[in-house]
C-alpha positions as a printed NumPy array, in Angstrom:
array([[ -9.289,  -5.536, -19.051],
       [-10.268,  -2.327, -17.271],
       [-10.036,  -2.743, -13.489],
       [-10.903,   0.799, -12.365],
       [-13.526,   2.357, -14.617],
       [-13.533,   5.679, -12.747],
       [ -9.84 ,   6.29 , -13.443],
       [ -9.407,   4.115, -16.561],
       [ -6.863,   1.786, -14.947],
       [ -6.322,  -1.464, -16.804],
       [ -4.866,  -4.758, -15.653],
       [ -1.834,  -4.035, -17.846],
       [ -1.257,  -0.676, -16.129],
       [ -1.287,  -2.377, -12.731],
       [  1.116,  -5.056, -13.972],
       [  3.433,  -2.399, -15.418],
       [  3.359,  -0.524, -12.106],
       [  4.355,  -3.696, -10.247],
       [  7.217,  -4.294, -12.671],
       [  8.281,  -0.681, -12.047],
       [  8.497,  -1.311,  -8.297],
       [  5.   ,  -0.948,  -6.802],
       [  4.414,  -3.466,  -3.976],
       [  1.361,  -2.285,  -2.023],
       [ -2.18 ,  -1.073,  -2.609],
       [ -1.241,   2.266,  -1.035],
       [  1.531,   2.712,  -3.6  ],
       [ -0.816,   1.595,  -6.373],
       [ -3.478,   4.118,  -5.283],
       [ -0.882,   6.874,  -5.151],
       [  0.636,   5.99 ,  -8.526],
       [ -2.481,   5.153, -10.575],
       [ -5.373,   6.565,  -8.497],
       [ -6.96 ,   3.123,  -8.538],
       [ -9.765,   2.856,  -5.996],
       [ -9.777,   6.556,  -5.139],
       [-13.249,   7.32 ,  -6.487],
       [-16.046,   4.801,  -5.85 ],
       [-13.835,   1.988,  -4.511],
       [-15.67 ,  -0.85 ,  -6.276],
       [-12.462,  -1.916,  -8.034],
       [-10.396,  -2.463,  -4.889],
       [-10.903,  -6.22 ,  -4.616],
       [-10.018,  -6.843,  -8.256],
       [ -7.073,  -4.403,  -8.181],
       [ -5.723,  -6.122,  -5.073],
       [ -6.026,  -9.514,  -6.776],
       [ -4.147,  -8.287,  -9.866],
       [ -1.475,  -6.725,  -7.63 ],
       [ -0.947,  -9.909,  -5.615],
       [ -1.04 , -12.202,  -8.666],
       [  1.515, -10.036, -10.483],
       [  3.777,  -9.859,  -7.422],
       [  3.626, -13.647,  -7.083],
       [  4.444, -14.141, -10.773],
       [  7.339, -11.708, -10.478],
       [  8.64 , -13.593,  -7.431],
       [  8.435, -16.908,  -9.28 ],
       [ 10.282, -15.466, -12.276],
       [ 13.044, -14.139, -10.035],
       [ 13.313, -17.496,  -8.283],
       [ 13.483, -19.312, -11.617],
       [ 16.225, -16.962, -12.818],
       [ 18.18 , -17.385,  -9.587],
       [ 17.824, -21.167,  -9.758],
       [ 19.   , -21.142, -13.368],
       [ 22.012, -19.005, -12.466],
       [ 22.868, -21.286,  -9.562],
       [ 22.556, -24.377, -11.736],
       [ 24.777, -22.771, -14.372],
       [ 27.39 , -21.99 , -11.728],
       [ 27.236, -25.539, -10.358],
       [ 27.586, -26.944, -13.869],
       [ 30.677, -24.805, -14.489],
       [ 32.199, -25.793, -11.151],
       [ 31.603, -29.459, -11.882],
       [ 33.352, -29.119, -15.228],
       [ 36.271, -27.28 , -13.632],
       [ 36.593, -29.856, -10.85 ],
       [ 36.554, -32.706, -13.343],
       [ 39.081, -30.929, -15.564],
       [ 41.713, -30.758, -12.809],
       [ 44.263, -33.597, -13.227],
       [ 44.528, -35.925, -10.254]])
């Protein structure tokens, strides 16, 4: 979906920018020129930015939790494998 008609910025472009390290609207404006013409897209662009950041955070948390669980599982096996 096109978010910024003036500068042809799509939702996917905003998401890609976030995955490349963009975290703020100022950075997004600088990188993609979103909202630099008429400004009508700002609310929607901000929503896409925040939604994508939140999804990215959740993915990172899920990965970290999975890594921690894997480590705990390995430690449990190693502890149980030690003869008493």
